[in-house]
C-alpha positions in Angstrom: 4.7 -0.5 16.5 4.3 2.9 14.8 2.1 4.1 11.9 1.0 0.8 10.4 -1.4 -0.4 7.7 -3.0 -3.9 7.9 -4.2 -5.8 4.8 -4.7 -9.5 5.5 -6.0 -11.3 2.4 -5.2 -8.6 -0.1 -3.0 -9.8 -3.0 -1.1 -8.5 -5.9 -3.3 -9.7 -8.7 -2.3 -8.9 -12.3 -4.7 -5.9 -12.2 -3.2 -4.6 -9.0 0.4 -5.0 -10.4 -0.6 -2.9 -13.4 -2.1 -0.3 -11.1 1.0 -0.4 -8.9 3.2 0.3 -11.9 1.1 3.3 -12.9 1.1 4.6 -9.2 4.9 4.3 -9.0 5.3 6.1 -12.3 3.0 8.9 -11.3 4.6 9.4 -7.9 7.2 12.1 -7.2 8.7 9.9 -4.4 11.7 7.7 -5.1 10.6 4.1 -4.8 13.2 1.4 -4.3 13.2 -2.3 -3.7 13.3 -4.0 -0.3 15.5 -2.4 2.3 15.4 0.9 0.3 17.9 -0.1 -2.4 17.6 -1.2 -6.0 14.4 -1.4 -8.0 11.0 -2.4 -6.6 9.8 -5.9 -7.3 6.6 -6.2 -9.2 5.8 -9.6 -10.7 3.1 -12.3 -10.5 5.1 -14.7 -8.5 6.6 -12.4 -5.8 3.9 -9.8 -5.9 5.0 -6.3 -4.8 7.9 -5.5 -2.6 9.0 -1.9 -2.3 10.4 0.7 0.1 11.4 4.3 0.2 15.0 5.5 -0.7 17.3 4.4 2.2 20.1 6.8 1.3 17.8 9.8 1.7 16.4 8.5 5.0 13.0 7.8 3.4 12.9 4.0 3.9 11.3 2.2 6.8 9.7 -1.3 6.6 9.4 -3.1 3.3 5.9 -3.1 1.9 5.0 -6.5 0.5 1.8 -7.6 -1.2 1.6 -11.3 -1.8 1.8 -12.7 -5.3 1.2 -16.3 -6.4 4.0 -17.8 -4.3 2.7 -18.4 -0.8 5.1 -17.0 1.8 6.4 -19.2 4.5 4.9 -16.9 7.2 1.9 -15.2 5.5 0.9 -13.2 8.6 4.2 -11.4 8.6 3.3 -9.9 5.2 -0.1 -8.7 6.1 1.0 -5.3 7.5 3.5 -2.6 6.9 4.8 0.1 9.2 5.7 3.2 7.0 6.3 5.6 9.9 4.6 8.2 7.7 7.7 8.4 5.4 7.2 9.7 1.9 6.7 6.3 0.4 3.5 6.0 2.5 1.6 7.7 -0.3 2.6 5.0 -2.7 1.8 2.2 -0.2 -1.7 3.6 0.5 -2.4 4.2 -3.2 -1.5 0.5 -3.9 -3.6 -0.7 -1.0 -6.5 1.3 -2.3 -6.0 -0.4 -5.7 -5.9 -3.8 -4.0 -8.9 -3.1 -1.8 -11.2 -1.9 -4.7 -10.4 -5.0 -6.6 -11.1 -7.5 -3.8 -13.0 -8.2 -0.7 -10.1 -8.2 1.7 -10.1 -6.0 4.8 -7.9 -2.9 5.0 -7.1 -1.2 8.3 -4.7 1.5 9.5 -3.4 3.1 12.6 -4.0 6.5 10.9 -7.2 8.3 10.2 -8.7 8.4 6.7 -7.5 12.0 6.4 -3.9 10.8 6.6 -4.5 8.9 3.4 -5.2 12.1 1.3 -1.9 11.8 -0.6 -2.5 8.1 -1.4 -6.1 8.8 -2.5 -4.9 11.6 -4.8 -2.1 9.5 -6.2 -4.5 6.6 -6.9 -6.9 8.9 -8.6 -4.1 10.6 -10.7 -2.6 7.3 -11.8 -5.5 4.8 -12.0 -8.9 6.4 -11.9 -11.3 8.4 -9.7 -12.9 6.5 -6.9 -16.6 6.2 -6.7 -18.4 7.6 -3.7 -19.3 4.1 -2.6 -15.6 3.1 -2.7 -14.6 6.2 -0.8 -17.1 5.6 2.0 -16.3 1.8 2.2 -12.5 2.5 2.4 -12.9 5.2 5.0 -15.0 2.9 7.2 -12.5 0.1 6.7 -9.4 2.2 7.4 -10.8 3.7 10.6 -12.4 0.6 11.9 -9.5 -0.3 14.3 -8.9 3.2 15.5 -10.0 3.5 19.2 -12.6 6.0 20.1 -11.6 8.8 22.5 
């Protein structure tokens, strides 16, 4: 499946939407709408839908964080494969924003050290994380990684 993040139960609350706007504005990555074209979608009803810039080869799978409208197939929207493309930093920063504002689980195929750019972007755009948040997020993200 590739480099994937899993976030069942996390939603695009009004606070997360505000954080996402700040994160996108603070990022040096070109963020587009679904399929890597147009503008990203950020609203209460649809939640968040974004991707990298397709024309530059920076898009992969659309990141979607559920809004108030329940999707027909909710499990389909509980993960996103970014293939480590540049928009991954924006995705991980938004996932951090959603995770620190809720109790939903957050997992990743990658190690926590692969989230450095997302952590830095979250802290630049939103606020510094507390030590407790950093520890909890690291434990969550690495929970599904198999031991060698």
